[in-house]
N, C-alpha and C positions, 0 to 999 in steps of 0.2 A: 766365822766358821772354826770348827775344832778339826785337828788334824793328829792321828795317832797311828802308831805302828803296833802290830800284835803278832805274836808268834803262837803257833798251834802245834802241840806235839802229834807225831804220827798216830794214826788210828784213835783220834779224840773227837768227840761230838760236843757241841755246846751244852753246858750243864744246865741251863735253864729252858724254859718253853720257847717255842717260836714266838715272834713278836712283830708288831708293826711299829713304825715310826710315825707318830702323829705329829710331832713338833718339828720335824726336819727331813731333808733328802740326804740320802747316804750314797757315797761312792766308794767302791772298794777297788784296789790295784793290787795285782799279784807281784810279789817281789821274788819268792821262793816257794818251791813245793806248789801243790794245788789244793785248794779248798772247793768243796762242793757246797755251793749256796743253793738252798731251796727256796724259791721266790714264788709265791702263790702256786705251790704245788708242782713247780717246774725246776728240775736240777739244771744248774749252770756251773760248769767248771771254770774256775778262775786261776790260771797259773801265771808264771813270770810274764810281765808285759801286757797282760789282759786286764780289762776293767769291766766293772758292773755297775750300773746306777740302780739303786733301789729306790723307787719313788714313795712318797708319804703314803701311808696306808697299806702298803704291800706287806703280807705275812711273809716272814722269812726267818731263816735259821742257816747255821753252817756246820760242816763237818769235815774233818780231815781223814778220809777214807784211804789215804795212802800210807806208804811205809817209810816216808821221809817228813820231817818237820815242814810246816808252811809258814811263811810270813807274808803279811799283807799290809797295806797302807790304807787307812780309812779316812775320808774327808766327809764332814757333816756340815750342812748349812741349812739354817743358821746354827751356830754353835751352842746349841741348847744342852748337849751332853758333853761333860769334860772329865777332868781327873777325879772329881768327887764322887762320881758314880761308880767308877772302878774300885775306889776305897771302900765304899759302902758294900759292894758285891764281895770283894775280898773278906771283909769283916762277917758277912752272912755265911760264906763258904768256909770260914775257918772256925766256926762254931762246933764242928764235928757233925758227922752225918749229913745227910741231904738238907739244903737250905729250906727254912721255913717258906712254904710257897706264898703265903699272905705277905710276909715281909718282902720277899723277892718282888712280888707284884707291885707292892707300895713304892719300893726303890725304883723300879723301872718307870712307873707312872710319873714320879717326881722329875724323872730325867727325860720326858718326852716319848716314852715307849709305852705300848699297850701289850700286855701278854695275850697270846692267841691260845685259849684253851682248847684241848682236843674234844671233840664231840662226845656227848655221854655214851657210854656202851649200854646197849639194849639187850 
């Protein structure tokens, strides 16, 4: 398994698209503040002492809609995604401007995730 802690500033949304985890199950546990996880179009608020299990294939994303930073612990099983994913994303985000969507999608797929693209506008 992979275990990591992450902090999210107040009023911050995930910079990439919603995604599903095709290669693993994900569990998040709230440590500080509250994140709003949108899982299959349902909002779930995860605050201190609360947990959320995200099954394989569920489309999800997160946002900190609050006025204080949030911190959560994530456990992934099996440990398909590890530190290399975050290094690659950091490199994509530090290139200036929004990340290249194709490069971001390729990085996500290499680490067990599939981007969920919004429906086309009509």
